C-alpha positions as CSV (number, residue, x, y, z in Angstrom):
1,X,71.9,106.8,112.9
2,X,72.4,102.8,111.6
3,X,74.7,100.6,112.9
4,X,75.9,97.5,111.9
5,X,77.6,94.5,114.0
6,X,79.9,94.3,111.6
7,X,81.7,97.1,111.7
8,X,83.5,96.8,108.5
9,X,80.2,96.6,106.8
10,X,79.4,99.9,104.8
11,X,76.0,100.1,106.1
12,X,77.9,100.7,109.3
13,X,77.3,104.5,110.7
14,X,75.0,105.6,108.6
15,X,72.9,108.5,109.3
16,X,69.6,110.2,108.0
17,X,70.5,113.6,107.5
18,X,70.7,115.9,104.4
19,X,74.6,115.8,104.7
20,X,75.2,112.4,103.7
21,X,71.5,111.1,101.4
22,X,70.5,112.5,98.4
23,X,67.4,111.6,96.2
24,X,67.4,109.5,92.9
25,X,67.4,112.8,91.0
26,X,70.5,113.6,93.5
27,X,68.9,116.4,95.3
28,X,68.8,117.1,99.1
29,X,66.3,115.3,100.4
30,X,63.3,116.7,102.7
31,X,63.6,116.2,106.6
32,X,61.1,115.7,109.5
33,X,63.2,118.1,112.0
34,X,60.5,116.8,114.6
35,X,61.4,113.0,114.9
36,X,60.9,109.8,113.2
37,X,58.2,108.0,112.1
38,X,54.8,108.8,113.6
39,X,54.4,108.6,117.4
40,X,53.4,104.9,117.4
41,X,56.8,103.4,116.1
42,X,58.1,105.0,118.8
43,X,57.9,102.2,120.9
44,X,59.9,100.0,118.5
45,X,62.7,99.4,120.3
46,X,65.1,99.9,117.4
47,X,63.4,102.9,116.2
48,X,63.9,104.4,119.8
49,X,67.5,103.9,119.6
50,X,67.3,105.6,116.2
51,X,65.6,108.4,117.4
52,X,67.9,108.9,120.6
53,X,70.8,109.2,118.4
54,X,69.3,111.8,116.4
55,X,67.5,109.8,113.6
56,X,65.6,112.4,111.2
57,X,62.6,111.3,109.1
58,X,64.1,111.9,105.4
59,X,61.8,111.7,102.5
60,X,61.0,113.0,98.9
61,X,58.1,114.2,97.1
62,X,57.7,111.0,94.9
63,X,56.3,108.2,95.7
64,X,58.8,105.6,94.9
65,X,62.0,107.0,96.7
66,X,65.7,105.9,96.1
67,X,68.0,107.4,98.6
68,X,72.0,106.9,98.0
69,X,74.0,108.1,101.2
70,X,77.6,107.7,102.5
71,X,79.1,106.8,106.0
72,X,80.1,109.1,108.5
73,X,83.1,110.5,107.1
74,X,86.3,109.4,108.7
75,X,88.0,111.0,111.9
76,X,90.9,113.0,110.0
77,X,94.1,113.4,112.2
78,X,96.4,115.7,110.8
79,X,99.8,115.5,111.8
80,X,102.2,118.9,111.4
81,X,105.8,117.9,110.5
82,X,107.6,120.8,112.1
83,X,111.0,120.5,110.0
84,X,114.1,121.8,112.4
85,X,117.0,123.2,110.1
86,X,120.3,123.0,111.5
87,X,123.2,125.6,110.3
88,X,126.5,124.5,110.5
89,X,129.1,127.6,111.3
90,X,132.4,126.7,110.1
91,X,134.5,127.0,113.3
92,X,138.1,129.1,113.9
93,X,140.5,126.8,114.9
94,X,142.9,129.2,116.0
95,X,143.1,129.3,119.3
96,X,141.6,132.8,119.5
97,X,138.6,131.4,121.2
98,X,140.2,127.8,122.6
99,X,138.4,124.9,121.9
100,X,140.3,121.5,122.5
101,X,137.7,119.6,120.2
102,X,137.7,122.0,117.3
103,X,139.4,119.5,115.2
104,X,137.6,116.8,113.7
105,X,137.1,114.0,111.6
106,X,134.2,116.0,109.9
107,X,136.1,119.6,109.8
108,X,139.7,118.9,109.8
109,X,141.9,121.7,110.5
110,X,144.5,123.4,108.6
111,X,148.2,123.9,109.2
112,X,148.8,125.5,112.9
113,X,145.4,125.1,113.4
114,X,144.1,122.6,117.5
115,X,143.2,121.3,118.9
116,X,143.5,117.7,117.3
117,X,144.0,114.4,118.5
118,X,145.1,112.4,115.7
119,X,145.9,112.6,112.2
120,X,142.5,112.5,110.8
121,X,141.2,115.2,112.1
122,X,144.3,117.0,110.1
123,X,143.7,118.1,106.6
124,X,145.7,116.0,103.9
125,X,149.0,115.5,104.5
126,X,149.1,117.0,107.4
127,X,150.1,115.6,110.7
128,X,148.5,115.9,114.4
129,X,151.5,117.7,116.5
130,X,152.2,117.3,120.2
131,X,152.1,120.2,122.7
132,X,153.0,122.4,119.2
133,X,150.5,125.1,119.4
134,X,151.9,128.4,119.6
135,X,150.2,131.4,121.3
136,X,147.5,132.1,121.8
137,X,146.8,128.5,122.1
138,X,147.5,126.9,125.6
139,X,150.9,125.0,125.6
140,X,149.7,121.6,126.5
141,X,147.5,122.3,122.9
142,X,148.0,120.0,119.8
143,X,148.1,121.7,116.4
144,X,148.2,120.4,112.7
145,X,151.8,120.7,110.8
146,X,153.1,120.1,107.6
147,X,155.9,116.8,108.0
148,X,157.4,117.8,104.9
149,X,156.7,121.4,104.3
150,X,158.0,123.1,107.2
151,X,160.2,126.2,107.5
152,X,161.8,125.9,110.8
153,X,161.9,123.9,113.3
154,X,162.3,125.4,117.0
155,X,164.1,123.2,120.0
156,X,164.2,123.2,123.6
157,X,167.9,122.2,124.2
158,X,171.2,123.2,122.6
159,X,172.4,120.1,120.0
160,X,168.6,119.8,119.2
161,X,167.8,117.7,122.6
162,X,164.2,118.5,123.9
163,X,160.7,119.2,122.2
164,X,160.9,119.9,118.9
165,X,158.1,122.8,117.3
166,X,157.7,122.7,114.0
167,X,156.6,126.3,112.2
168,X,155.6,127.1,108.6
169,X,156.0,129.9,107.1
170,X,155.3,133.1,108.8
171,X,155.4,136.7,108.2
172,X,155.0,136.9,112.5
173,X,154.5,134.8,115.1
174,X,154.7,134.9,118.6
175,X,155.6,132.0,120.7
176,X,154.2,133.0,124.0
177,X,153.4,129.5,126.9
178,X,156.0,127.4,127.2
179,X,158.1,128.3,124.3
180,X,158.3,131.7,125.0
181,X,162.1,132.2,125.9
182,X,162.6,128.5,126.1
183,X,164.7,128.0,122.5
184,X,168.3,127.2,122.3
185,X,169.2,125.5,119.0
186,X,166.6,125.5,115.6
187,X,166.6,123.5,112.6
188,X,165.8,125.7,109.2
189,X,164.7,124.1,106.2
190,X,167.5,124.2,103.2
191,X,165.9,128.0,101.2
192,X,164.0,129.1,104.2
193,X,165.2,132.1,106.4
194,X,164.1,131.9,109.9
195,X,164.8,135.5,112.1
196,X,164.3,135.7,115.5
197,X,163.1,138.4,117.7
198,X,163.6,139.4,121.3
199,X,159.9,140.9,121.8
200,X,156.7,139.8,120.6
201,X,155.6,141.4,117.2
202,X,159.0,141.2,115.9
203,X,160.6,143.2,117.9
204,X,163.9,143.5,118.7
205,X,165.9,141.6,116.0
206,X,168.5,139.1,117.2
207,X,169.5,137.0,114.1
208,X,168.4,135.7,110.5
209,X,169.6,132.0,110.0
210,X,169.5,129.9,106.9
211,X,170.8,126.8,108.4
212,X,170.7,124.6,111.2
213,X,172.1,126.0,114.3
214,X,172.7,123.8,117.2
215,X,173.2,126.4,119.8
216,X,171.7,130.0,120.0
217,X,174.6,131.0,122.1
218,X,174.2,134.9,123.5
219,X,170.3,134.2,122.2
220,X,169.5,131.2,124.1
221,X,166.3,131.5,125.9
222,X,165.8,134.7,124.9
223,X,163.0,134.4,121.3
224,X,159.8,135.9,121.8
225,X,158.9,136.0,118.2
226,X,159.6,135.3,115.0
227,X,159.3,135.1,111.1
228,X,160.2,132.6,109.0
229,X,160.0,132.3,104.6
230,X,161.0,130.2,102.0
231,X,161.8,131.1,98.9
232,X,162.5,128.2,96.7
233,X,161.2,124.8,97.3
234,X,163.1,123.7,99.9
235,X,166.3,123.9,98.6
236,X,169.1,126.4,97.4
237,X,167.2,127.1,94.3
238,X,166.7,131.0,94.9
239,X,170.4,132.2,95.1
240,X,171.5,133.6,98.6
241,X,174.9,134.0,99.3
242,X,174.6,131.7,102.6
243,X,172.6,128.8,101.3
244,X,175.4,126.2,100.3
245,X,177.6,125.6,103.0
246,X,177.7,128.2,106.0
247,X,177.2,127.0,109.0
248,X,174.7,124.5,108.0
249,X,177.1,122.9,106.0
250,X,174.3,122.1,103.1
251,X,176.2,120.7,100.2
252,X,174.4,122.1,97.1
253,X,173.0,119.5,94.5
254,X,173.1,120.3,90.7
255,X,171.7,123.6,90.1
256,X,171.8,125.2,93.6
257,X,173.6,127.8,94.6
258,X,175.0,130.5,95.6
259,X,178.1,128.6,96.3
260,X,181.6,129.9,96.8
261,X,183.9,127.0,96.2
262,X,183.7,123.3,95.5
263,X,183.7,122.1,98.8
264,X,180.0,123.7,99.2
265,X,178.8,121.2,96.4
266,X,177.7,117.4,96.5
267,X,179.9,114.9,95.6
268,X,181.9,115.7,92.5
269,X,179.7,118.7,91.6
270,X,181.7,121.7,91.4
271,X,180.8,125.4,92.0
272,X,179.9,127.4,88.6
273,X,180.5,131.5,88.4
274,X,178.0,133.4,87.3
275,X,175.9,130.5,85.9
276,X,172.9,130.1,88.0
277,X,170.7,132.6,85.8
278,X,169.8,129.2,83.7
279,X,168.4,127.2,86.0
280,X,166.0,129.9,87.7
281,X,164.6,133.9,87.3
282,X,164.8,134.0,91.3
283,X,168.5,133.7,90.8
284,X,170.9,137.0,90.4
285,X,172.9,137.3,87.4
286,X,176.2,136.9,89.6
287,X,175.0,133.9,91.7
288,X,177.4,130.3,91.0
289,X,175.5,127.6,91.3
290,X,177.1,124.0,91.3
291,X,177.3,121.8,88.1
């Protein structure tokens, strides 16, 4: 092997063997496997060093030899890159497997899902409530709800005092936790019907309400489950004999019904007769609307 003082030299680390050299014709040179040069030259210092490093005497059968060589190959480091694939599984934030960090900005919760910490952890147009999740959530959990598209509001005490639980449309909802048997007044969005039940799973119907009730009276602190449905857009635009007026005192607007008298219509509107069908197909032929 030939080394050079300047390690960047192309002659640094050349080795005399048949792997790194060819003769002038491109053929593999011959090699003297017994050593280099004659023994008399072995006393020459640089030749002795070359022999010590394994140098061989390569030659060609021709008188004039031309050799072409390449330096020792550069040590190649092979780097193995491991790619880790992370699969994100969407969470189910319905409270069955409760996670107090289930909602996030990256994956915001839908309506009635939780636990959320701020409005930014709820989907667009939803609000993060306060202690408003229903069973199977713990009573302290916060769930996302729609502040504009609600069906009913359950309230702790009479006259709409105490905590307020917002409920969206649902066919069956068990209250559980601090809300079970703790509701004393309700608000019902116009056009919606709230049905209250004494037991879980909609067993033991207590009453169906279509308006705000400041005191449940005989049903006070007895509600364990409910259903709530809205037939219109949150107003009296679907018919029903108790929508205008009634115990909630809602005054119907133009094209809303069913009304029974002018006093159940807003402002100077009057209660018509069998005239609602023109305002919507959900009305019956006998429904009366304010005009």
